[in-house]
N, C-alpha and C positions, 0 to 999 in steps of 0.2 A: 482517504485518497480521493481526489476529485479530478475527473476528466472534463474538459470543456471544449468548445468550438467544434471543429470538424471531426473530432474524435468521438462524438456522441451522436447517434442517429436521432433524427427528429421523430416525433410521434410515439415516444415511449409512454407507457402507462404508469400509474402509481404502483404497479405490482413489481416493478424492477426495471433496470436498464443494464446495458453492457457497453464495453468499448466497441469502436467501429473504425473502419478505414485505417487499418494497420494496427489498431489497438484492440482487436477482437480477442486477444488473450487476457484482457482485463475484464474479468467476469467473476461471479461467485465461485469460490474455490481456488482461485489463482494463488499460487504459493507466495509466501512472505518468508524471507530468510534473514536472520539477524546474525551478524558477524561481530566479534570483539575487535579490539585494537590490534591484535596479532593476526587478524584475518581468519580466525577459526570460527566455524559455524557454531553458535551457542544456543540457538533456538529456531524453531520453524512454526509457521502458522499459515493461515489463509485469509483472504478477504471475504467479506460477507456480501449479501445481495445489494447491488447498486440501487439507489433511490434517486429518481429524477428531482432536480432542484433548479428552477429557471432553465438555463441552457446548458446545464451540467448534469453529470452523473456522479453521485457521491457514494463511495464505498466505505463501510466500516471495516476496520481491521484491528486485530488483537493477536498478540503473540505472548503466550504464557511461558513462564519459566526462564526468562532472561536473567542470567546471573548478574549481580552487581559487581563493581570493582574495575571495570574497564574504563580507560580514560575517555574513550569514545566508542561509538557503535556504528556499524554500517547496516543499512536496511535495503534489501532488494526485493522488488515485487515482480513476479514472473521472471523474465529475462531482461528487464529494463535497465539494468545497471544499478550500482550501489549509491546510496545517498548517505553521507556522513553526518552524524548528529552527536552532540556532546552527551555526556552521561545525564546531565540535568534535563536536557530536551527529551532524551529517551525515556527517562523515568516519568516525565509528564505526558508522554505519548505525542510529542510535538515534532513533526518533521514536514518538510515541504518537498514535493517531487517536482 
């Protein structure tokens, strides 16, 4: 996950960064929830430490134990709303917020 623009405070160090200006819930440990195509929660996880990159803050995320077989999945970080991804995208760990 990547935050850019006014959502990232300036002056962060290489030790980590967090969201800002309404996005302060985006920080290490923020919840990641995965739903199947029926809307059922199938796995949960959290985001890792944000790393500054140019004018952005990049957060690694991983959710273990997502079962295969759903036509699509929805991913929600913190309370930011669900993002729908195909099974192929989900398997490859690719989604855009």
